[in-house]
N, C-alpha and C positions, 0 to 999 in steps of 0.2 A: 366620279369614281373614287371611292375611299382609298384604294391603293395608290392613287396619284399623290396623296399627302406625303408618302414616304419617298417619292421620287425627288423631292426637293431637298432631301437630306441623305441621299445615298452615296455621295462622294463622286458622282459622275456629272460632268459639265459638258453637255453636248448641245450644239446649236443647229442640228440637222433637222429639216422639216419632216423627214421620213422616220425619225426616231422620236417618239413621244415620251421622253423621259423628263417630265415636268408636271408641276401643279399649275392649274390655270383658273382664271375667273370666267372662262368661256361658259356661256349659258346664264350667267348672273344678270339679273335685271337691275342691279344696283350700280351706282357710279363710284361706290367705295366698297372695298372688300379687304379682308385681312387674312394673314397666315401666321399662326402662332406656334411657338415651340415651348414644350414643357420639359425642363431639364430634370425634373424629379427631385431636385434639391437645390438650395441656393447656390448660385455661381456668380463670380465677379466677371463682368463683361464690360469692355470699353470700345469694341469695334464689331461691326457687322459687315460682311461681304455678301452682296446680293448679285446673283447672275441671272439676268433676264433674257428671255428669248424674244426676238422680234423677226417677223417675216414680211413686214411691209403690207400685209393684207389683214388678217384677223387679229394678229398679236402685235403689240407695240409696247414700248415702255410707258409706265404711268405718267400722268402729268406731274405728279409728285407722290411722295410717300413719307411716312413718319415711322420711326422706331419707337416702340413703347414698351415699358416693363410694368409688370403687375406688382403693386405694393398694397397690402391689405386687400380690399375688395375693389380697387380702382386701377385703371391703366393710366400711366403718366408718360409723357414724351421724354425721351432722353435729351440732354443738353448737348447738341451737336457742336463739335469743335472744328471738324473738317469733313468735306464730302468731295470725293473724286470719282467721276466727274461731277461738276456742279449740279447738273440736271440729270435725271435718270436716262441711261442709254442701254439699248439692247445689244445682245451678243458680245458682251464684255463684262468685266467685273465693275460693280459700283461699290465703293468702299466708304463707309460712314464711320468716322471716329467721334467719340463722345466721352463726356465725363463718366468715369467708372460708376456702375451701379451693381448692386447685389440683388439678384432676382432668381426665382425659380421658373418664371415664365417671361417670354419676350415675344413681341409680335411686330410684323410689318403691316402697316395700314396703308393700302394703296388707293389713290384717287385716279380713276380711269374713266373719263367721260366718253372717249372715242373708240378705243380698242380694248380687247381683253388683255390682261396681264398674264404672262406665263413665266413662272419662277422655276428655273432649271436647278438652282442650288442656293442654299443659304448657309453661311458659316458665321459662327460667333466666337469672339476672342476676348 
């Protein structure tokens, strides 16, 4: 559903199963998927907060994910300096700090072999 793209940036962080306010990879046949943000102009960012929904059934945290930024015509991974918690966790904030980059677009690239990923909210600083 195209509308679900905006649910991950609407400022609402809900982990309720009966409220579907999230973007998800449900239905994807790939073991990797991504969610990108286009700021419309270059921005300095050095942190991303990702809020993932997990229900222990269909949705769970990804095995891992990378934060990438677009430079020229390619996506490059950021140089992570800290990640809290160390591995992705659902129903709480996952904070990734990295060396500052200037980019118009950033994306989260999720590896999820077992369960679908549901992104409740993403914040960039």
